[in-house]
C-alpha positions in Angstrom: 126.4 90.9 83.9 124.9 94.3 83.5 127.7 96.9 83.9 125.1 99.8 83.5 121.7 100.4 84.7 119.2 101.1 82.0 115.9 102.6 82.8 113.3 101.0 80.2 110.2 102.6 79.2 106.9 100.9 80.0 104.9 101.5 76.7 103.8 98.5 74.6 104.5 95.7 77.2 102.2 92.7 77.4 99.5 93.0 80.2 100.1 90.6 82.9 100.0 90.6 86.7 102.4 88.9 89.3 101.1 86.4 91.6 99.6 87.7 94.8 101.0 87.4 98.2 99.1 86.5 101.4 100.6 89.4 103.4 102.0 92.8 102.8 104.1 94.6 105.3 103.5 98.2 105.8 106.3 100.4 104.4 105.6 102.9 107.3 106.6 99.9 109.7 110.0 99.6 107.9 110.8 103.2 107.8 110.2 104.6 104.4 109.1 108.2 104.2 107.7 110.4 101.3 109.3 113.6 100.8 111.3 114.5 97.6 109.6 114.8 94.4 111.4 114.0 91.0 110.0 115.6 87.9 108.2 113.1 85.7 105.9 110.9 87.3 102.5 109.0 86.5 99.2 110.6 87.3 98.0 109.9 90.8 101.0 108.4 92.1 103.3 109.8 94.6 106.4 111.4 93.0 109.0 110.1 95.4 110.9 107.0 94.0 111.6 103.9 95.9 114.0 101.5 94.4 113.3 97.8 95.2 115.8 94.9 94.9 114.3 91.3 94.7 110.9 92.2 93.1 110.5 88.9 91.3 110.6 87.2 94.6 108.1 87.0 97.5 109.8 89.5 99.9 110.8 92.2 97.4 107.4 91.6 95.6 105.4 92.3 98.8 107.4 95.3 99.4 106.5 96.6 95.9 102.9 95.6 96.3 102.7 97.6 99.4 104.2 100.8 97.9 102.0 100.4 95.0 98.9 100.2 96.9 100.1 103.4 98.8 100.5 105.1 95.3 104.1 105.3 95.7 106.5 105.3 92.5 108.3 101.9 92.3 111.6 101.3 90.6 112.3 97.6 90.2 116.2 97.0 90.2 116.8 93.7 88.3 119.1 91.7 86.0 116.6 90.6 83.6 114.1 93.0 82.0 111.8 90.5 80.9 111.0 89.2 84.4 109.9 92.8 85.2 107.2 92.9 82.6 104.4 92.1 85.0 105.4 94.8 87.3 106.1 97.4 84.2 102.5 97.2 83.4 101.4 98.1 86.8 103.4 101.4 86.3 106.8 100.4 87.8 110.0 101.7 86.4 112.8 99.1 85.8 116.4 99.6 86.1 118.9 97.0 85.0 121.7 96.4 87.5 123.9 93.5 88.8 124.5 93.0 92.6 128.2 92.6 91.8 128.4 95.9 89.9 128.7 99.1 92.0 128.2 101.5 89.0 125.0 99.8 87.7 123.6 99.7 91.1 124.4 103.4 91.7 122.7 104.3 88.5 119.7 102.3 89.5 119.6 103.8 93.0 120.2 107.5 91.6 117.3 109.8 92.7 115.6 107.4 94.8 114.0 108.6 98.1 114.3 105.0 99.5 116.0 101.9 98.7 115.0 98.2 99.8 118.0 96.0 99.8 118.4 92.2 100.2 121.1 89.5 99.2 120.1 86.4 97.3 120.8 83.3 99.5 124.1 81.5 99.3 123.5 78.0 101.0 127.0 76.6 99.8 129.5 79.8 100.2 133.0 79.6 99.8 135.3 79.9 102.9 135.1 83.3 104.1 132.0 84.3 102.2 133.4 86.0 99.2 130.4 85.8 97.1 128.3 87.7 99.7 131.2 90.1 100.6 131.6 91.1 96.9 127.9 91.9 96.6 127.9 93.9 99.9 131.0 95.9 98.8 128.9 96.9 95.5 125.9 97.8 97.5 127.9 100.0 99.9 129.7 101.6 97.2 126.5 102.2 95.2 124.5 103.6 98.4 127.3 106.0 99.1 127.2 107.3 95.6 123.4 107.5 95.4 122.7 108.8 98.9 119.0 107.9 99.3 117.3 109.4 102.3 116.5 105.9 103.8 117.6 102.3 103.3 115.7 99.2 104.5 117.6 96.1 104.4 116.3 92.6 104.8 118.6 90.7 107.3 117.5 87.7 109.4 117.0 86.7 113.2 120.5 85.5 114.3 122.5 88.1 112.3 123.9 89.1 115.8 125.4 85.8 116.6 129.2 85.9 116.8 129.7 82.1 115.9 130.3 81.7 112.2 127.5 80.1 110.2 125.3 80.8 107.1 123.7 83.8 108.7 127.1 85.3 109.1 126.6 86.6 105.5 123.8 89.0 106.8 126.0 89.9 109.9 128.5 91.1 107.5 125.7 93.0 105.6 124.5 94.8 108.7 128.2 95.6 109.8 129.0 97.1 106.4 125.9 99.1 105.6 125.1 100.0 109.4 127.3 103.2 109.3 125.8 104.7 106.2 122.8 106.9 105.7 119.8 106.0 108.0 119.2 102.3 107.6 116.5 99.8 109.1 117.6 96.1 109.4 114.7 93.8 109.3 115.3 90.3 111.1 112.4 88.1 110.4 112.6 84.7 111.8 110.5 82.8 109.3 108.5 83.4 106.2 105.0 81.8 105.4 106.3 80.9 102.1 108.8 78.5 103.5 106.1 76.1 104.4 105.8 75.5 100.7 109.1 73.5 101.0 108.1 71.5 103.9 
């Protein structure tokens, strides 16, 4: 686990690029807005910072792709710096953080205009969902500490259902983050990438 977020310089990294995605979702559609400008940024790129969780996956990667296409400055929040090398060579900043560690997350979110949040899937959770609850508590604490202007959170269709099921983990996420700073919850019903498993 990383107990502290470390921002890693991009110099001297091997050139490679992440696999393309079929579709990108407009960041305007999910509520990110450009305003505040931190001091040091790359040439030709928007100076607002957007921190993104899950960039090595399909959804977080699509968010990052869209932000980069709109000349936004992206900070990849991840546990393994080496997995972020393809993003670093494209101009993304990297911050090491663990979803169970509020302090590292707060450092990774610090100074960000917007934050994209998602949980890893738990298909065999313990009774009461302690795994998800621990990460959600860390995220809530980190967001309260960093106070970004906007949060976009990946949830799911069915998160509003009262009967307990696997989706309850995202119901808890919405409940815990819903009263914070302005937050938009996305409730997709399906992803095209899921067909790869069918």
